[in-house]
N, C-alpha and C positions, 0 to 999 in steps of 0.2 A: 504493500500500500504506500509506503513512503516513496518508492520508486515511481508509482503512478502519479503521485502529487508532483514530483519533480518534473515528470514529463508534461504534465498539464501546464506548469509554470513556463516550461520551455516553449510549449505551443503558444502561450500568450505572448511571450517575448518575440517569437517568430512573427506572429500576426502584427505586433507593433512595428517590427522591423520592415515588414511588407508595406505598411501604411507610410512609414517615414521615407522609405526608398521611393515609393510611388510619387509622393509629394515632391521629392527633390529631383527625380528624373522621370518625367512622364513617359518617355519613349521606352523605358525599361520596366515599367510598372507591371505589365502583363507577364513579362518573362519572370520577374521576381515572384509573382503570384503563383505561376505554374510550378516554379521550383519549390516553393514552400509547400504546395499541395503534394508534390511527389515525395518530398522528405517525410511529411506527416503521414502520407498513405503507407510508406514503408514502415514507419513506426507502428502504425495500426496493425499491419500484418504480423509484425513480431509480437505484439501484445496479444494477438488472437490466441496464441498458444497458452497464455497464462490466464485466459478467461476475462481479460479486460478489453477485448476487441470492441464491444459495443461503445464503450466510452471513448476509445481511441478513434473509432470511425466517426463518431459524433464530433470529436475535436477536429478531425481532418476536414469534415464537411464545413464546420464553422470557419476553419482557417481558409479554406478555398473561397468561401463567400467573402471573408474579410479582404483577401488579396484581390479578388475580382472587383470589389467595391473601390478599393484603393486605386486599381488600374483605371477604372471608369472615371472616378472623380478627378484623378490627375490629368486625364486626357481632356476633361471638360473645362477645368478651371486651373489657372496658375495659382501658386501660393500667394495669399493675400499679404500685402505689406502696406506700411504707412508712407505718406509723403515725407521725404527727407528734408532736413534743414537746408541743404543746398538747393533743393528744388524750390523751397519757399523763398530763399534768397533770390533765386532766379526770377520768381514771380514779382518780388518787390522791385527789381530792376525793370521788368517789363511794364509794371503799372506806372512807372515814371513816364512812359510814352503816353499813357492815358491822361496823366497830369498835364503834359505838354499840349495835348489835343484840347483839353479843357481851356488852357490859356489862349489857344488860337481862337476858340469860340467866344471866349469872354471879350477879346479885343474886337471881334467882328461877328456879331450875332445876326448873320444873314444866311439866306438859303444857299447862296453860292459858296460861302465858307463852310457851311454844313456839308455840302457835297464834297468839297475837298477833304474835309475831316473824314468822311465816310470812305473815300478812296484810300487814304493813308491807313486807317484803322483796319480795313478789310485785309489789306496786304500784310500788315504786321501781325494781325491775329491769326492769319493762316499759318505763319511760321511758329507762333506761340503754340498753337494746337499741334503742329508737327513735333515740337519738343515735348509736349505732354504725352504723345504716343511713344516717342523715343524713350524717355526716362521710365515709362511704365514697363517697357520690355528690355531696355538696356539700363538698369538702375545704376546711378553714379556711386558705386560701392568701392571703387579702386581709384587711385590717383591717376591712372591712365585714362579714366573716364571723367574724373572730376575736373582736371585741368582743361581739356577741350570744352567742357560745359561752361567753365568760367570764361573761356575765349568767346563762346557764343553769347554769353551775357554782355561782354564788352561790345560786341556788334550791336546788340539791342540798345546799349547805352549811347553809342555813337548815333544811332538812328534817332533816339529820343532827343539828344542835344541838337540835332539838325532840324527837328520838326518845325520850329518857328520860321526858319528860312528855307524850307524844303521846296517851295515854289518860287524862290528868289535865287539866292547865291549858294545855298547849302544843299542843293539837290544831289550833286555828285557825291558829296560826303555821306549823305543818307544812303545813296545807292551802294557805295562801297561797304559801308557798315552792314547793309542787308545782304550783300554777297557773302561777307564773312559769316553771318548767321546761317545762311543756307549751306555753305560748304562744310562748316563744322557739323551741322545736323546730318548731312549725307555721309560724312566720314564715320561718325559714331554709329549710324544705323547699319553700316556695312557689317558690323558684328553679327547681325541677325540675317541680313539678306544677301551678303556677299556681293557678287557683281550685279545681281538683280536690283540693287539699290539704285542703279542708273535709271530704272523705270520711272522713279519719281524725282531723283536728284537732277536729271537733265532739265525737265520742265521747270522745276523750282529755281534752278540757277538761271535759266532763260528769263524767268519772270523777274529775278533780281537784276539782271542786266537791262531789262526794259525800264525798271525803276531808275537805274543809273543813267540810262539814255535820256529819261525825262528831265534830269537835272541839267542837260545841255541845251534845252530849248525852253520856250516860255509859252504861256497862254494855253490855247486849245491843244496845241501839239504836245505839251507836257501832259495834259490830262489824258490825251489819247494813249500815250505810252503807259500811263498808270492803268488805264482800262485794259490794255493788252496784257499787262502783268496779271490782272485779276482773271482774265480769260484763261491764261496759261495755268494758273493755280487751280481754277475750277475744273479743267479737263485732266489734271494730273491723276486723280483717282481712276478715271476712265482708262487712261493709258496703263497705269500700274496694275489695274485689274485684269489686263490681258496677259500678263506674264505669270508663269507658274514655275515652281522649282520644288525640289525634294526637301521637305523639312522633317527631320527626325523620322524618316521612313515612310512618310506620306507625302503625296504630291498635292500642293494647293497653290492658289494664287497668292500674289504678294499682299493684296488687300485682305484676303482671308487670314493670312498669318498676322497681319497688323490687328485684325479683329480678335485674335486670341489674347487680348489684353485683360488685365485685372480690373473689373468694373469698380471695385471699392476704391482703389487708388486713383483711377481716372476721374471718378465723380468727386472724390475729396480734393483732388488737385484743382479742378475748376471751381469748386466751392470756395477754396482758400483764395483764389484769384478774385472771385466776386466780393469776398469780405474785404480784401485789401482795396478794391475799387470803391466800396462803400466808404472806406476811410477817406477817400478823396472828397466825398460829399460833406463829411464832417469837417475836414480842413477848410472847405469852401465857406463854411459858416464862420470860422475864425477869421479867414482872410477878408470876407465881406464885411465883418463887423469892424475891423481895423481899429482905429482909435476912438470909436464912438463911445459915448457915455452909456454905461449899462443901466438904463432906466427901465421902467416897467414895460414900455412898448418893445424895446430891443430884447428884453428877457423873454417876453411872450413869443416873439418871432424866432428866437434861437431855439426855444423849446419846441415850437411847431416844426421847425426845419429838422431837428433831431428826431422828432416823432415820425416825420415823413420818411426819413432814411430807415428808421427802425421798422416801420410798416412794410417797406419794400424788402428788407431783410427777412421779415416774418413770412412774406409771400413765398419766398423760395425755400428757406432753410427749414421751416417747421414741418413741411410735408414733402416737398418736391424732391429734395436730395435723396432721401431714403427710397422713395418710390422710383426714382430714376435708376438707382442701383439695382433694384429688384427687376425693373424692366429690362435692363441690359443683361442680367443673368439668365433671362428666359430665352435669349438668342445667342448664337455663337458664330464665329467665322465671318464670312462676308456680311451676313445679316447684322451682326453686332457692329461691324465697321460702319455700315450704312447708318445704323441707328445713332452711333456716336457722332457721325458727320452731321446728320440732320439736327440733332439736339444740341450738341456742344460746339458747333461752328455756326451753321446758318441761323439757329435760334438764339444763340448766345451773343451774336454780334449786336442785334438790337437791344438786348438786355444791358450789355456793358456800355454801349453808346448812350442808352437812356440814362445811365448813372452819370456819364460825362456831361450830357446836355443839362441834366438836372443840377449838377454842381455849378455849371456856368450860370444857370438861372439864379441859383442861390447867391452866388458872388455878386451878381448885378442888382439883386433886389433886397438883400438883407439890410443894406444901409438906407433903404427908402421905404421902410415898412408902413408908415402912416400915409404914404402917397400912392396915387394911382400910378401904375407902371406903364412905361412905353410898351408898345406891342411886342418887341423882340424879347425882353426879359420875361414878360408874362407868358408868351408862347414857349419859351425855353423851360420854365417851371412846369407848365402843364404837359408840354410835349415830351419832356424827359420821363415823367411818370408814365405817360401813355405809351411811349416807345418801349419802356421796360415791360409793361404789362402785355403789350402786343407780342413781344418776344417770348414772354412766359406762356401766353396762350398757345403759341406755336410749339413751344418746348413740350408742354403737356400733351398737345394733340399728337406730336410726333412719337411720343413714347406710350401713348394710350393711358395717360394719367387723367382721371376724372375728378371733379367736373371742370369744365372750361367756360360755361355760360356766364357765371358770375363775373369772371375776370374779363371776358369780352365786353360785358356791359360796363364794367368799371373803366375799361380803356376809353370808351366814348365819353363817359362822365368826367374822367380826368381831363381830357382834352377840352371839354366845355368850360372848365374852371378858368381858362385864360380870360374869359370875358369879365370875371370878377376882378382879376388883376388890373385890367384896363379901365373898367368902369368904377370900381370901388377902391381897393388898395391891395398891397402885397399881403398884408395880414389876412385879409378875407380869402385870398386865393390859397395861401398856405393852409388855412383852417379847412377850407373846402376839400383840398387834396387829401389831407389826413382823414377827414370824414368819409370820403369816398373809399379809401383803402380799408379803414376800420369796418365800415358797413359791409364791404365785400367779404372780409375775413369772417365776420360774425355770421353773415348769411350762409357762407360755406359750412361753417361749423354747425349751424342749426339745421339747414335744409339741404345741404349739398350731399344727396344720397349718391354713394359711389356706384357708378354704372357697372363696374367690374364685379362688385359684390352682388348686384342683382343678377348679372349673367351667371355667376358661380352658383346661384341658387337654382338655376334651371338644370334639368337632368343632363342635357347634352354638354354642359360645361361643368359637371360635377368635379372633374379632375382639378379644377382651379380652387375649389373650396378650401383646401388646407392653407392657401396663401392668406386667407382672411381669418385665421384662427390665432388666438394667443396674443402675439405682440402687436397686431394691427394689420391693416390692409396694405398689401404690397403695392397696390396701384394708386391709391389716393393718400396713403399715410394715416388715415383715420383709425383711431383706436376702436 
């Protein structure tokens, strides 16, 4: 009997070893599981002579199941990890570009300037997203990876410093910094894709060269070069999706391999970027206040501006972040890559730009709270919130997160508050914006029935019911 107990403990240890090996090396997980099963089955045959065969066979069956589960789990998901300090440092540098874009808008709140800001941000955010995919699959855990990443940060910093004069004298400097960003990204991603990294490296470098060429010309010609860069970036996934190679024994497309990312890390990375961007709106409150006396009116305006930023934070982080991670876990490969592109590029662009536009509006209006605002600052306040909400509605729709109706309605209501800023004063507009967001959040909490929960209750969707048990709904985040 002591010998049987020893063998049981050994079986447990073997099963743990299978799970550990599978998590560390997905391609070898199935082989480890088969080996463990064979060893345990041999032990079971030996024990059959002593009358302990039933227990041994049961242990063998259990261990085979454990190994198979480890193999399957390892193939489906990479090991989860947290965003590193270096990645957060990288994000802080990138957000400086958003700060510079806010400065551009503050100096010229016109539709023409807003269009130029859109061109700059789309080009820059494309490569930020590229680095988010990169560090998810090539984590900066060695100096050989950390140092090039710092070089990429330097490129973003050069771009940020050149933003105020990017359509004047600093366009070439911006372009060269962006070339550096692109080349470093491609070199690091070669760790995963080898020579197939060229499938997206070449279009990205070509886009960076277009941006550099834009610095050599003025006016519409410069804007045309920027548009060409965006077109090249947009078609890059189409090009890379046509290339396939052998990854750990299976042949898949480059995009499919990129889609084998860790959802938790990817979602957390973009969430941290959004938090840092919200910090820009808080800084705008202080910059806009300047040397003004802190009287009752200014105090009320500052509190309302902070409440507005908090409500926007609440809009995404209380429910959407967890629901987004759950949605990404339900798909893999190419489908996951497409989902991340839709949600965290195309939908995140208006969300982040909304924060920048709002910050510009706050800077221009916080010092004129008792007065009626000019049209531009009033539209910036309302438009920033509306832009964020519109992006968030698209974000939810792209990932199947419900509900979206309340937020769509709040988008229109937020835009309408610009009339209060023009006709009444800045305080009235800030108060109305906070009221719109708070009403939206309360309505969702009270009446926002999760459509996914209703679908799970129907017999044909019964397989989704476990997602709505215990910790809360994986689709809408509701408890």
